[in-house]
C-alpha positions as CSV (number, residue, x, y, z in Angstrom):
1,M,0.0,0.0,0.0
2,Y,1.5,3.3,-1.1
3,K,1.4,6.2,1.4
4,A,0.0,9.4,0.0
5,L,2.5,12.1,-0.4
6,P,1.9,15.3,1.5
7,S,0.6,18.4,-0.3
8,V,2.9,21.4,0.2
9,G,2.1,25.1,0.3
10,L,5.0,27.4,-0.3
11,L,5.0,31.1,0.7
12,G,6.9,32.8,-2.1
13,G,7.1,32.0,-5.8
14,G,10.5,33.4,-6.8
15,Q,13.6,31.8,-8.3
16,L,14.3,29.7,-5.2
17,G,10.8,28.5,-5.2
18,R,11.2,27.5,-8.9
19,M,14.3,25.4,-8.0
20,L,12.2,23.7,-5.3
21,L,9.4,23.0,-7.7
22,Q,11.9,21.5,-10.2
23,A,13.3,19.2,-7.5
24,A,9.8,18.3,-6.2
25,V,8.8,17.0,-9.7
26,D,11.3,14.1,-9.4
27,L,9.8,13.2,-6.0
28,D,6.2,13.4,-7.4
29,I,5.4,16.0,-4.7
30,K,2.9,18.7,-5.7
31,V,3.9,22.2,-4.5
32,S,1.5,25.2,-4.6
33,C,2.6,28.8,-4.2
34,L,1.4,32.1,-2.7
35,D,3.1,35.2,-4.1
36,P,2.1,38.9,-4.6
37,D,3.5,38.9,-8.1
38,G,1.1,37.2,-10.6
39,E,4.0,36.7,-13.0
40,A,6.5,35.3,-10.4
41,P,8.9,32.5,-11.6
42,C,6.7,29.8,-10.1
43,H,3.4,30.9,-11.6
44,E,3.4,28.4,-14.5
45,L,5.0,25.5,-12.6
46,A,3.2,25.4,-9.3
47,H,0.4,22.9,-8.8
48,I,-1.8,25.8,-7.7
49,F,-0.6,29.4,-7.9
50,K,-2.4,32.0,-5.8
51,K,-1.7,35.7,-6.0
52,G,-1.6,37.2,-2.6
53,S,0.7,38.7,0.0
54,F,2.7,36.2,2.1
55,Q,3.0,39.1,4.7
56,D,-0.7,39.3,5.2
57,Y,-2.2,37.3,8.1
58,E,-5.5,36.3,6.4
59,A,-3.9,35.5,3.1
60,V,-1.3,33.2,4.7
61,Y,-3.8,31.6,7.1
62,Q,-6.4,30.8,4.4
63,F,-3.7,29.6,2.0
64,G,-2.2,27.3,4.6
65,Q,-5.6,25.6,5.3
66,H,-5.4,23.6,2.1
67,F,-2.0,21.8,2.7
68,D,-0.4,19.2,4.9
69,V,2.9,21.0,5.0
70,I,3.7,24.8,4.8
71,S,7.1,26.1,4.0
72,I,8.7,29.3,2.9
73,E,10.9,30.6,0.1
74,I,11.7,33.9,1.9
75,E,11.8,34.6,5.6
76,H,9.9,37.8,5.4
77,V,6.5,36.2,5.9
78,N,3.6,36.6,8.4
79,I,4.8,34.6,11.5
80,E,1.5,35.0,13.4
81,A,-0.4,33.2,10.7
82,L,2.1,30.4,10.6
83,E,2.0,30.0,14.4
84,Q,-1.8,29.7,14.3
85,L,-1.6,27.1,11.5
86,E,1.0,25.2,13.6
87,R,-1.3,25.3,16.6
88,E,-4.1,23.8,14.5
89,G,-1.9,20.8,13.6
90,K,-0.3,21.9,10.3
91,K,3.4,21.1,9.8
92,V,5.3,24.3,9.3
93,F,9.0,24.1,8.3
94,P,11.2,25.9,9.2
95,Q,9.3,26.3,12.5
96,P,7.7,29.7,13.1
97,H,9.5,30.5,16.4
98,L,12.9,30.0,14.6
99,L,11.8,32.2,11.7
100,R,11.2,35.0,14.3
101,I,15.0,34.7,15.1
102,I,16.0,34.5,11.5
103,Q,13.8,37.5,10.5
104,D,15.7,39.8,13.0
105,K,19.4,40.1,12.6
106,R,19.6,41.4,16.2
107,L,18.1,38.2,17.5
108,Q,20.3,36.1,15.2
109,K,23.5,37.7,16.5
110,Q,22.4,37.4,20.1
111,F,21.6,33.7,19.5
112,F,25.2,33.1,18.1
113,D,26.7,35.0,21.0
114,Q,24.6,33.3,23.7
115,H,25.4,29.8,22.4
116,G,29.1,30.3,21.9
117,F,29.2,30.4,18.1
118,P,32.0,32.5,16.6
119,T,30.8,35.8,15.2
120,A,32.1,39.4,14.8
121,P,31.7,41.8,17.8
122,F,28.4,43.8,17.6
123,I,26.5,46.4,19.4
124,L,22.7,46.8,19.3
125,T,21.4,50.2,18.3
126,E,17.9,51.7,18.4
127,S,18.3,54.7,16.2
128,Q,20.7,56.7,13.9
129,E,21.7,58.8,16.9
130,D,23.2,55.8,18.7
131,I,26.1,55.7,16.2
132,S,27.7,58.8,17.9
133,L,27.9,56.8,21.2
134,H,30.2,54.2,19.6
135,A,32.8,56.2,17.7
136,D,35.6,53.9,19.1
137,F,33.8,50.9,17.6
138,L,34.1,52.1,14.0
139,P,34.6,51.2,11.3
140,A,31.6,48.9,11.4
141,F,28.6,47.9,9.3
142,H,25.2,49.1,10.4
143,K,22.5,46.5,9.7
144,L,18.7,46.9,10.0
145,G,17.3,44.4,12.4
146,K,14.3,43.6,10.2
147,G,13.6,43.9,6.5
148,G,17.0,43.8,5.0
149,Y,17.8,41.3,2.2
150,D,20.0,41.0,-1.0
151,G,22.3,43.8,0.0
152,K,19.6,46.1,1.3
153,G,19.6,47.2,4.9
154,V,23.4,47.3,5.3
155,Q,25.6,50.4,5.4
156,R,29.3,50.7,6.1
157,I,30.0,53.4,8.7
158,S,33.7,54.2,8.5
159,S,33.6,57.1,11.0
160,I,31.2,59.5,12.7
161,A,31.1,61.5,9.5
162,D,29.1,58.7,8.0
163,Q,26.4,58.8,10.7
164,S,23.8,60.1,8.3
165,K,24.1,56.8,6.3
166,A,23.0,54.8,9.3
167,F,19.4,53.5,9.7
168,N,17.0,55.3,12.0
169,A,15.4,52.1,13.2
170,P,16.4,49.2,15.5
171,G,19.6,47.6,14.2
172,L,23.1,46.6,15.1
173,L,26.6,47.8,14.5
174,E,28.8,44.9,13.5
175,K,32.6,45.4,13.7
176,A,34.3,45.5,10.3
177,V,36.6,42.4,10.3
178,D,39.5,41.7,8.1
179,F,38.6,38.6,6.0
180,E,40.0,36.7,3.1
181,K,36.9,35.0,1.8
182,E,33.2,34.8,2.3
183,I,32.0,31.2,2.4
184,A,28.8,29.4,3.1
185,V,27.6,25.9,4.0
186,I,24.2,24.6,3.1
187,V,23.0,22.3,5.9
188,A,19.8,20.3,6.2
189,R,18.1,18.7,9.2
190,N,15.0,16.4,9.2
191,S,12.4,15.8,11.9
192,Q,14.4,12.9,13.2
193,G,17.4,15.1,13.9
194,E,19.5,13.7,11.1
195,V,21.8,16.3,9.5
196,Q,23.5,16.5,6.1
197,A,25.7,19.3,4.8
198,F,26.8,20.3,1.3
199,P,30.5,21.2,0.7
200,A,31.4,24.8,1.5
201,V,31.1,27.3,-1.3
202,E,32.9,30.6,-1.9
203,M,31.1,33.8,-2.7
204,V,32.4,36.9,-4.5
205,F,30.2,40.0,-3.9
206,H,29.7,43.0,-6.2
207,P,31.7,45.9,-4.5
208,E,28.8,48.4,-4.7
209,H,25.5,46.4,-4.6
210,N,26.5,43.8,-1.9
211,L,25.1,41.1,-4.2
212,V,26.8,37.8,-5.1
213,D,28.4,38.1,-8.5
214,F,30.1,34.7,-8.5
215,L,29.9,31.5,-6.5
216,F,32.6,28.9,-6.6
217,S,31.8,25.3,-5.6
218,P,33.6,23.9,-3.8
219,A,35.3,26.8,-2.0
220,S,39.1,27.1,-2.7
221,I,40.1,26.6,0.9
222,A,42.1,24.1,2.8
223,V,40.4,20.8,3.6
224,E,40.6,21.4,7.4
225,L,39.0,24.8,7.0
226,A,36.2,23.4,4.9
227,L,35.6,20.7,7.6
228,K,35.6,23.4,10.3
229,A,33.0,25.5,8.4
230,E,30.8,22.4,8.0
231,T,31.1,21.5,11.7
232,I,30.0,25.0,12.7
233,A,27.0,24.8,10.3
234,R,26.0,21.3,11.6
235,E,26.3,22.4,15.2
236,L,24.3,25.5,14.6
237,I,21.3,23.8,13.0
238,Q,21.3,21.2,15.7
239,K,21.4,23.9,18.4
240,M,18.5,25.8,16.8
241,G,16.6,22.6,16.3
242,L,15.6,23.8,12.8
243,I,13.8,21.4,10.5
244,G,14.6,22.3,6.9
245,V,17.4,23.8,4.9
246,L,19.7,26.5,6.2
247,A,22.4,28.6,4.5
248,V,25.1,29.5,7.1
249,E,27.2,32.4,5.7
250,M,30.6,32.9,7.2
251,F,33.8,35.0,7.0
252,L,37.2,33.3,6.7
253,T,39.9,35.6,8.3
254,P,43.6,35.7,7.4
255,D,44.5,33.8,10.6
256,G,42.1,30.9,9.7
257,E,39.3,31.9,12.0
258,I,35.7,31.3,10.8
259,L,33.0,33.8,11.9
260,I,29.3,33.4,11.3
261,N,27.9,36.4,9.4
262,E,24.2,35.4,9.2
263,V,21.9,32.6,8.3
264,A,19.1,32.3,5.8
265,P,16.5,29.5,5.4
């Protein structure tokens, strides 16, 4: 007797969702999508495509009613609706309480620090004016707590003269560290706690737009450093207890230290 495969509802229908749909075809899993763009990359491939905001409580809640499993393509979704769906017995991966941490870079950094994961020094800020209180911490990068993605929500503050570039909203100042490479490890964990990791990759960013220009796989780094990066990623997803796939982005310093920059589901 064959077990029926779960129906999956995906919040987001962009390019990452399209990759998921292409993989799901081989597993005979039907994935439906909710996205505000009627012409999003998934609109022709999804089993069901619904136009609507994944940040709107009612749109997410009603969409989620129709599926066994709800997942995300982007972390900027309505958490309250996902929490309610989870309370009603729907499987939501990654789990909503972890998405709250991932959505907020301030909470991310505090999680790394509190659980002993290596990361650059940081200071929480509430407004643009706070920059003047930390002149001796500069140069640093000012990051928005919420809402930043794909290079948005990050500004380099070299000195107090750059204070006007800072965000007038809750954020953090992250110490500018000297690094040789930016690397990432994709790590996955299932509901049984089993973890698998892909080889570390190397990212080259556009100097102005803070977007990845090139990605080299595997990363051109020593084997022991690649294993160290993988170990950090494995330990992090286990400590979080996250079910799903997580990208752990890291800096490799000239002295061989690996620092977590941030994570993305």
